[in-house]
C-alpha positions as CSV (number, residue, x, y, z in Angstrom):
1,M,130.5,0.8,44.4
2,I,129.6,-2.8,45.4
3,P,126.1,-4.0,44.2
4,L,123.5,-4.5,46.8
5,D,122.7,-8.1,45.5
6,A,126.4,-9.0,46.7
7,F,125.1,-8.8,50.0
8,G,121.9,-10.9,49.7
9,S,119.7,-8.1,51.2
10,E,119.5,-4.5,52.3
11,S,119.3,-5.6,55.9
12,V,122.6,-7.7,55.6
13,A,124.3,-5.0,54.0
14,A,123.1,-2.4,56.6
15,D,124.1,-4.9,59.6
16,L,127.6,-5.4,57.9
17,L,128.0,-1.5,57.7
18,Q,127.1,-0.9,61.3
19,Q,129.6,-3.6,62.3
20,V,132.4,-2.0,60.3
21,R,131.3,1.8,61.3
22,W,130.8,1.1,65.0
23,R,133.1,-1.9,65.9
24,D,133.1,-0.9,69.6
25,G,129.5,-0.2,69.8
26,V,127.4,2.8,68.9
27,S,127.8,6.0,71.0
28,C,127.0,9.6,70.6
29,P,129.8,11.5,69.1
30,R,129.1,14.5,71.0
31,C,128.6,13.2,74.4
32,H,129.9,9.7,74.1
33,S,126.6,8.2,75.8
34,D,125.9,4.5,74.6
35,R,122.2,5.4,75.2
36,T,121.1,5.1,71.5
37,A,118.0,4.6,69.2
38,V,117.6,3.0,65.9
39,L,115.7,5.1,63.4
40,N,114.0,3.5,60.4
41,H,114.4,5.0,57.0
42,C,112.2,7.6,56.1
43,K,111.7,8.5,52.4
44,A,111.0,12.3,52.1
């Protein structure tokens, strides 16, 4: 596992993950719509 401080901040790490995971943009895996929303984390 790569330590978080290697990225500088959590938001930088999240941005990198998003770029790697969704190279061609975010879309729904079910209907393939590109109308998506960003959800903030929630600590339950």
